[in-house]
Structures are given as structure tokens and as C-alpha cells.
C-alpha positions as CSV (number, residue, x, y, z in Angstrom):
1,X,199.7,94.7,115.0
2,X,200.2,93.7,111.2
3,X,203.1,96.6,110.7
4,X,204.5,94.2,113.1
5,X,203.3,90.9,111.4
6,X,204.8,92.5,108.0
7,X,208.6,92.8,109.7
8,X,208.7,89.4,111.3
9,X,207.6,88.1,107.4
10,X,209.8,90.2,105.6
11,X,212.9,90.8,109.0
12,X,212.7,87.6,111.7
13,X,214.3,85.8,113.2
14,X,212.2,82.6,114.0
15,X,212.2,79.0,113.7
16,X,211.1,77.3,110.2
17,X,206.9,77.2,112.0
18,X,206.9,80.1,112.8
19,X,208.3,82.0,110.3
20,X,205.8,80.2,108.3
21,X,203.1,81.1,110.0
22,X,204.3,84.8,109.2
23,X,204.9,85.0,106.0
24,X,201.2,83.4,105.9
25,X,199.0,85.5,108.9
26,X,201.2,88.5,106.4
27,X,199.3,87.8,103.6
28,X,196.2,86.3,105.8
29,X,196.0,90.3,107.9
30,X,196.7,92.3,104.6
31,X,193.9,91.1,102.6
32,X,191.9,91.1,105.6
33,X,192.9,95.1,105.9
34,X,192.5,95.7,102.1
35,X,189.0,94.1,102.4
36,X,187.7,96.2,105.4
37,X,188.4,99.8,103.5
38,X,187.0,98.8,100.7
39,X,183.8,98.3,102.5
40,X,183.7,101.9,104.1
41,X,184.6,102.8,100.3
42,X,181.6,101.9,99.3
43,X,179.8,102.5,102.1
44,X,177.1,105.1,100.3
45,X,176.9,102.5,97.0
46,X,175.7,100.2,99.6
47,X,173.1,101.9,100.9
48,X,171.9,102.7,97.9
49,X,172.2,99.8,96.3
50,X,170.6,97.9,99.7
51,X,167.3,100.3,99.3
52,X,167.2,99.1,94.9
53,X,167.7,95.7,96.3
54,X,164.6,95.8,99.0
55,X,162.3,97.8,96.7
56,X,162.3,95.2,93.7
57,X,160.6,92.8,93.1
58,X,158.6,93.3,96.1
59,X,155.7,92.9,95.3
60,X,156.3,89.2,94.4
61,X,157.4,87.7,96.9
62,X,155.7,86.0,98.6
63,X,156.6,84.0,102.6
64,X,157.9,81.1,102.3
65,X,160.5,82.2,99.5
66,X,161.5,84.8,102.0
67,X,161.7,82.7,104.7
68,X,164.4,80.5,102.9
69,X,165.8,83.4,102.4
70,X,166.4,84.1,106.0
71,X,166.9,80.7,107.1
72,X,169.4,80.5,104.3
73,X,171.2,83.7,105.9
74,X,170.8,82.9,109.6
75,X,172.2,80.3,109.2
76,X,174.9,80.2,106.9
77,X,176.6,83.7,108.9
78,X,175.8,81.8,111.9
79,X,178.3,78.8,111.8
80,X,180.6,81.4,109.6
81,X,181.0,82.9,112.5
82,X,181.1,79.8,114.5
83,X,183.9,78.1,112.8
84,X,186.6,81.6,112.6
85,X,186.0,81.6,116.6
86,X,186.2,77.9,116.8
87,X,189.4,77.6,114.6
88,X,190.9,81.6,117.1
89,X,190.5,79.5,120.0
90,X,191.7,76.6,118.7
91,X,195.2,79.0,117.8
92,X,195.3,80.0,121.3
93,X,194.6,76.5,123.7
94,X,197.0,74.9,121.5
95,X,199.8,77.7,121.8
96,X,199.3,77.2,125.8
97,X,199.3,73.9,125.4
98,X,203.2,74.1,124.1
99,X,203.1,77.1,126.9
100,X,202.8,75.0,129.8
101,X,203.9,71.2,128.5
102,X,207.0,72.3,126.5
103,X,207.9,75.9,128.1
104,X,207.9,77.7,125.0
105,X,206.4,80.9,124.2
106,X,202.7,82.4,124.3
107,X,202.4,82.7,120.0
108,X,199.4,82.8,117.7
109,X,200.4,85.5,115.5
110,X,203.6,86.0,115.0
111,X,205.1,89.4,115.0
112,X,208.2,91.1,114.7
113,X,208.4,92.1,118.8
114,X,208.5,91.6,121.1
115,X,211.6,89.3,120.0
116,X,210.9,85.0,119.9
117,X,213.3,84.0,122.8
118,X,211.7,87.1,124.9
119,X,210.3,85.5,128.5
120,X,209.7,89.3,129.6
121,X,206.6,89.7,131.4
122,X,205.9,92.3,129.2
123,X,206.4,90.6,126.3
124,X,204.2,88.0,127.6
125,X,201.4,90.4,128.5
126,X,202.3,91.5,124.1
127,X,201.8,88.4,122.1
128,X,198.1,88.0,125.0
129,X,197.0,91.3,124.6
130,X,198.2,91.0,120.2
131,X,196.3,88.0,120.2
132,X,193.2,90.0,121.6
133,X,193.4,92.1,118.9
134,X,193.0,89.5,116.1
135,X,190.0,88.0,118.0
136,X,188.8,91.4,117.8
137,X,190.1,91.8,114.1
138,X,187.9,89.3,113.1
139,X,185.1,91.2,113.8
140,X,185.2,94.1,110.1
141,X,186.5,91.1,108.4
142,X,183.6,88.7,108.9
143,X,181.7,92.1,108.8
144,X,182.8,92.4,105.3
145,X,182.8,88.6,104.1
146,X,179.3,87.8,105.4
147,X,178.1,91.8,104.2
148,X,179.1,90.7,99.9
149,X,177.7,86.8,101.3
150,X,174.2,88.2,101.7
151,X,173.4,90.5,98.8
152,X,174.8,87.1,96.9
153,X,172.0,85.1,98.5
154,X,169.3,87.9,98.5
155,X,170.6,88.5,94.3
156,X,169.9,84.2,94.0
157,X,166.1,85.1,96.0
158,X,165.5,87.6,93.4
159,X,166.2,85.1,90.6
160,X,164.1,82.4,92.7
161,X,160.5,85.1,93.1
162,X,161.5,86.2,89.5
163,X,161.2,82.5,88.4
164,X,157.4,82.1,90.8
165,X,156.1,85.2,89.9
166,X,156.4,83.4,85.7
167,X,155.0,80.1,87.4
168,X,152.4,81.7,89.4
169,X,151.5,83.7,86.3
170,X,151.1,80.8,84.2
171,X,148.8,79.5,86.8
172,X,146.1,82.6,86.7
173,X,146.0,82.5,83.3
174,X,145.6,78.9,83.3
175,X,143.0,79.3,85.7
176,X,141.6,82.3,85.0
177,X,141.1,81.5,81.0
178,X,137.4,79.4,82.3
179,X,136.6,81.7,84.6
180,X,136.3,85.1,82.6
181,X,136.5,86.5,79.7
182,X,140.1,84.5,77.9
183,X,140.7,88.3,76.1
184,X,141.2,90.0,79.7
185,X,143.4,87.1,80.3
186,X,145.6,86.8,77.7
187,X,146.4,90.8,79.0
188,X,146.2,90.2,82.4
189,X,148.9,87.3,81.2
190,X,150.6,89.9,78.5
191,X,151.4,92.2,81.7
192,X,152.7,89.2,84.2
193,X,155.0,88.5,80.9
194,X,156.1,92.7,81.3
195,X,156.1,92.4,85.0
196,X,158.2,89.5,84.9
197,X,160.3,91.4,82.0
198,X,161.1,94.6,83.2
199,X,162.5,93.2,86.7
200,X,164.3,91.0,84.9
201,X,166.1,93.5,83.8
202,X,167.1,95.9,86.7
203,X,168.1,92.7,88.2
204,X,170.6,92.0,85.1
205,X,171.9,96.0,86.5
206,X,171.4,95.0,89.7
207,X,174.1,92.9,89.4
208,X,176.7,94.8,87.6
209,X,176.4,97.0,91.2
210,X,176.7,94.2,93.4
211,X,179.7,93.5,90.8
212,X,181.4,97.4,90.4
213,X,180.6,97.0,94.2
214,X,182.3,93.3,95.7
215,X,183.9,92.3,92.9
216,X,187.8,93.8,95.3
217,X,186.2,92.4,97.5
218,X,185.3,88.6,96.2
219,X,188.3,88.7,94.3
220,X,190.7,89.1,97.3
221,X,188.4,86.2,98.9
222,X,189.6,84.2,95.9
223,X,192.4,85.2,97.4
224,X,191.7,84.0,100.3
225,X,189.7,81.4,101.1
226,X,187.3,79.2,99.4
227,X,184.5,81.3,100.4
228,X,183.2,81.5,96.2
229,X,181.4,78.9,96.9
230,X,177.9,81.1,98.0
231,X,178.3,82.5,94.0
232,X,177.4,79.0,93.0
233,X,174.1,79.7,93.9
234,X,173.0,82.9,92.5
235,X,174.3,81.8,88.6
236,X,172.2,78.4,89.7
237,X,168.8,80.2,90.3
238,X,169.1,82.7,87.4
239,X,169.9,79.9,85.3
240,X,166.7,78.3,85.5
241,X,164.8,81.3,84.7
242,X,164.7,80.6,80.7
243,X,162.6,77.6,81.2
244,X,159.7,79.9,83.2
245,X,159.6,81.8,80.9
246,X,159.6,79.7,78.3
247,X,156.5,78.0,79.6
248,X,154.7,81.3,81.4
249,X,151.8,80.1,79.2
250,X,152.0,82.2,75.9
251,X,151.0,79.4,74.1
252,X,147.7,79.2,74.7
253,X,146.8,82.7,73.8
254,X,146.0,81.1,69.8
255,X,142.8,82.0,70.1
256,X,144.1,85.6,70.2
257,X,146.7,86.0,67.1
258,X,147.7,89.7,67.8
259,X,147.9,89.2,71.4
260,X,149.9,86.1,71.0
261,X,152.0,87.2,68.9
262,X,152.7,90.4,71.1
263,X,153.8,88.2,74.2
264,X,156.0,85.4,72.0
265,X,158.1,88.5,71.1
266,X,158.7,89.4,74.9
267,X,159.4,86.3,75.6
268,X,161.7,84.9,72.4
269,X,163.3,87.9,73.2
270,X,163.3,87.1,77.7
271,X,164.1,84.3,77.3
272,X,167.9,84.5,75.2
273,X,168.3,87.6,77.9
274,X,167.7,84.6,80.5
275,X,169.9,82.4,78.9
276,X,173.4,84.7,79.1
277,X,175.4,82.8,82.1
278,X,175.2,85.5,85.0
279,X,179.7,86.8,84.5
280,X,181.5,88.0,88.2
281,X,184.8,87.8,87.6
282,X,187.7,88.9,90.1
283,X,190.1,91.3,89.1
284,X,188.3,91.9,86.3
285,X,190.1,88.7,84.6
286,X,189.4,85.6,86.5
287,X,185.2,84.1,86.0
288,X,184.1,83.0,89.5
289,X,182.7,79.8,88.3
290,X,182.0,76.1,89.7
291,X,185.6,75.7,88.6
292,X,187.7,78.2,90.0
293,X,185.7,76.9,93.4
294,X,187.6,73.3,92.5
295,X,190.8,75.3,92.0
296,X,191.0,77.6,94.9
297,X,190.2,74.7,97.2
298,X,193.1,72.8,95.6
299,X,194.5,75.6,96.3
300,X,194.0,76.2,99.3
301,X,194.5,72.9,101.0
302,X,197.8,72.8,98.9
303,X,198.8,76.4,100.4
304,X,197.6,75.3,103.8
305,X,200.4,72.0,103.4
306,X,203.2,73.7,102.6
307,X,203.1,76.2,105.6
308,X,202.7,72.8,107.0
309,X,205.3,71.1,105.9
């Protein structure tokens, strides 16, 4: 079907609206195929990444945060799937309306064969078949999109979990220094800081792996639509980490200068590391940020307006 769409875009003789549609579908569906093949190419890396993400920080996760993560994934993907299929059904209904009311051929995706003016039963059957193929083709396309979105949401909540960890060790220290030996409370705070810093270091490595595995797919997604907005959740969650590290309670350990100095150095290094922006790039060139989201949203609308005209 995609091959016939490419032929239609290059050599097809269609009215202006159908010709514009053939070019649009050719570009979009070639992008879809590229994302699907990239996903298959990185299958083993994705499995390994899933295992590492599941284990990292599992002992720090709480039910409230995990329920929020689950709901965001569940309802976000549900809305995405529903919106995609409502759009596809709208294409079919509109084409069927024109076919019944205006006597035009049933056209959704525009292919080189059958020709535009062909009204034979075989041509009609092929057009319906290509429409059904399009509906099926959206399943692996949505899988490619949803998989990267799920990974980005999970990584965002890993950073939220890490922020909560530093909040918790600060609260525990404030509570424990009155209920147990002060030195034991300081040592527990020190151990908690080291745990958080180690998780942060591993998170940075995982972010790099996510970018390596899904970088090209996200790049194609930038070209295809404005779904880059999902990346903003991850960057926002990571940006809150530096403040939580600094507020962990290290300054309250002044009764043990040696331990306070050790914790201060850990906090200083980790806070500086956390202040570095997470940078994910499209095609290793264009930084994926809020500015990118705005520009892509405008470009998406502009392209739609051009094709509509």
C-alpha cells in the first residue's frame, strides 16, 4: 500500500486535493514504517532497558506515586489511541458521504492503482481493502509511539521518586535526631544521600540509553506531529531534583563537623550535577524543548492549512 502511495505521490494523475493527500500520506506512512523498523532493530536493547528501569529505585517507590504514574500512562495512551481511530473513522465516513451524495470514488488513502476515475467493482474493493489496511497499520504505528511515551513518563516518575527520597530522608533526620543517638541519625542521613546520588547517576546513564534507543524514533515523531510535548514532563521532573537534594538536611549536622563536611561535599556535587539540563536531540541536532514543541505545533498547523488549501 505504501509503495502504491509513493507512486501516486510521484506519478499519479489526480485532482488537486487528492494529489496533495497522496503526498501527505506518502511522507507520513514512510515515516511510520521507519519508526516500526527502528523499533524492531532495537528490540534487545529495549528489553534490557526495561529491566534496568524496573529495578532502579524500586525500593524507594511508594504506592501513591506509582498510582499517579499508572494513571498517566493508562489514560494518556487511551486518549491517544481513541483520537487516532476517531480521525481514521472520520476519513472513512466523510469519503463514504461523498461517494453516496456526490458520486465520487471512495477514497481515503490515495494510491497509484486503481486510477482515480476507475469505478469497477475491483477498484472499489481495492479502495476498501486499502482503507482496512490503513486501520491495521495504525496498530504498530501507535505501538512505536506509545512505547517511547511510556518510557519517558516512567523516567519522569523516577526523578519524582528521587525527589521524594531526599524529602523523606530530611524528614527522617529531623525526627530521628531527637529519638535516637544524634550520630546514628547523621550516619543514616549520609547513607540516604549516597543512595540518592547513586540513583541519580544511574538515571543519567539510563537517560542516555533512552536517547540512544528512541532518539531517532522521537526525531521522526517531531517531524510527524507535536507529540514532543510529552518530553516536557521529564525535563520538569528532573529540574526539581537540585532543590530537593540541597534541602535534604545536611546543614543540621553541625554537631558532627566531619560528617557534615562529607555530606556537604556529596550534596554540592550532586546538586551541581542535577542542575545540568537533560538534553534530548532530534537527529542529534535539534534540541527537544518547549521552544521545539511550540515551533512544531505551529509547523503542524501550517502544513495542515497548506494541504487543506
